[in-house]
N, C-alpha and C positions, 0 to 999 in steps of 0.2 A: 168625260172629266177633263182630259189632257187639253181638248180645244178650248174648254172653258177657262181652264188655268192661263193659256196661251192669250184668250181674249182679254181677261181682267189685266195681264201683264202688259198687253197691248195698250190697253185703255190708261194703265199707270203711265206708261211712257208717253203716251200722248198728253196726259194731264201735266206731267212734269215738263214736257217740252213747251207747254203752253205758259209756263210761268215766265213773268218778264223780269223778275227780280230773284237773286239768290239769298241764302240764309243771311249772308254777310251784310245786305242792305237793309235787314229787318230794323235795326235800331234808327237809322236814318228816315225810314219810311213812317215808323211810329211817331218819331219826333216831329215830322213834318206834318202828319195827321193831327197830333195835338195842338199844334200851333194854328193849324187853319181849320181846327174841327171836323177835319175829314176823317169821321170814325168808321165810315163803311164805304164800301165801292159803289152801292147803289144811292140812287138820286144825285142830285145837285149839290156841290161843296157849299158849305155855308158862306165861306169867303167869297166865293164866286157869285152867290145869290147876293151878298152885300154890294159886290162890286156893280152888279147889274142894277141894283136899286139906286145906287149912287149915280151911275151913268144916265139912268133915264131921268133922274130929277136934274142932273146938270144939263142933258140936253133940252129938258122942258124949260128951264130956265133961260137958256140962250135963245129961245124963240121969241120972236117980237110980237106975236099974237097976244090977245087978252085971254090968258090962261092961268090966272091966279088960282082958281080952284084946283086946276090939274096939278099946279105946283105944290099947293098945300097937300093935295092927296099923296102925291109922290113923296113929299117932305115927310108926312106923317108915316108912309110905308117905310120910307129910309130909317127913320127914327125906331120904328117897330123891329126893323131887320137888326139895327144896331143893338137894341136892347136885347132881341133874341140871340144875337151874336155874342154880346157882353156877358149873358148870365152864364153860359157854359164856361166862359173864360174865367169869370169868378170863382166858378165851382172848381175848374181846374186849377186855379190858383190856391183854393182852399186846400184841395187834395194834395197840390204841390207842398205848400206850407205843412199840413199834416204829415205828409210823407219825410220832410225834411226834419221836422220834430221827431217822428219816429225813428228816423236814421240816427239822429242825435242821442235819442235814448237808447237807440240799439248799439251805438258806439259806446256809449257810456256803460252800457249792460255788458258789451263786450270786455271793455276794459277791466270792469268789475270781475267778469268772469276770469279773465287772464289772471287778475291780481289773485283772485280766490284759488286758481289752478297752481299759480306760484306759491302761495301759501300752503296749499294742499301738499306740493311737493316737497316744500320744506319739512312741512309735519311729517311726511313719509320717511324723509332722511333721518329726521329726529327719531321716529318710532323704530326705524331700521336699527340705529345706533342702540336705542334703548333696549331693542329685542336682542342685538348682540351681547350688550351688557348683562341683560337677564339670562341669556344663555350660558355666559361664562361664570355669573354667580350661582346659577343653578348647578353647572358642573361642579363647582366648588362645593357647594352644599353636600352634592351626592358624594364627592371625594371624603369630606370630613364625616359624612354619615358612615361610610364605609369604613374609615379609620376608627371612629367610635365604636363600631360594632366589632372590631378587631380587638380593639382595647379591651372592650366588655367581656370578650371570650377569655382574655388573659387572667391569670391569677391576681390575688391582691399583692401590694408592693411588699407587705411585710412576709407573705409566703416566698415571694421571689428572693427577698434578701436572705431569709433564713436558708433557702435552697443555695443560695450563691455562698454563704458562709459554710454550709456543709460541704459543698464541692471544694471550697477552698481547703477546709480542714482535710479532706480526703485526698487532695492533691499534695498537701503538706505531707500526710502520712505516707503517700506513695513515695514522695520524694525522699522521706527519711528511710523507708523501706528500701528503695532503690539505691541509696547510699549504702546502707548495711548490706545489701546484696553484693553491691561493687566491691565493698570492703573484703566481704567473705570470699567473693571470687577471687580477689588478688591473693588472699591469704592460701586458699586452696591451689592457687596457680604457684605460689611459693612452695607450699607444702609437697605439690605434685612434681615441682623442679628439684627440690631436696631429694624427694622420693626415686626420681628417675637418676639423680647423681648417686644415691646409695645403692640403688640396683646396678648402675653401672660399675660402681666400684666393687660391688659384691661380685658382680659377674667377671670383674677381672681378677679378682682374687681368686674366684673359684677356678678360672681358667689357668691362674698361675699354680694353685694347689693341685689342679689335674695334671699340669705339666710336670710339677715336681714329683707327683705320684708316679707319673708315666716314667721319669727318668729313675725314680728309685725302683721301680718294677723291671725296667730294663738293666738296672745295674744289679740286681738280685739274681735276674736270669742270667747274666753275664757270669755272676759269681758260681751261681749253680752249674752252668755250663762249664765253666772252667774247672770247678771242683769233680765234676763227672768226669771231664776229660782226664783230670789227674787220676782218678780212681781207676779209669780204664786201663791207664798206663801202669799203674801199681799192679795190678791183676796180670797184665801181660808179662810185666818183670818176673813176678812170682810164679807165673805159669813155666817160664823159662828157666827159672832156677830149678823148679821142681823136674 
């Protein structure tokens, strides 16, 4: 298998080595073959055959011998070769004209396709803008629908106004009650301050009374002590007298 692969590779290298022209010469060779009608490498090229027919006819004419029949025969052969050479040229010209028309049609079609592509791109951009606008509008609609649902969940306006009025009345009542409580508290503060003052004065008077009572008790105790001392002295004097 390896030997066979090497053999094929060697054959390919040999075939590629026998090529007289490279790929870059293909266009020139094809153009030359179309002009000279040499479409194959086998046989004699048509232009060369035509040249041979012309040279044979010209050579025969230049002879001095009586060769009119040969000249006519070579002339007819030359004309036949010209016709044979001209017919493929006409065919090639028709093919070239058809190709030119087809190329022009293709160019027009290409221009039309490019115009349609440009128009399609413009339409795509417009559709993109419309899509973005539609998205924004849809988002707005969804937001409006959500707000509408929230609003529908809320009580009617009359109930809300009644509730607000009740709350305002309750706030007013609470404010009035708060004012009354503040006044009552101020009154209680004043009364408590007066009570404290009275208690303080009472305490002072009690302390004064206690002090005067204590003084009186001390005075009484002093008097009793003095009277007792005086009694004891009289008794001693009487005992002495006895």
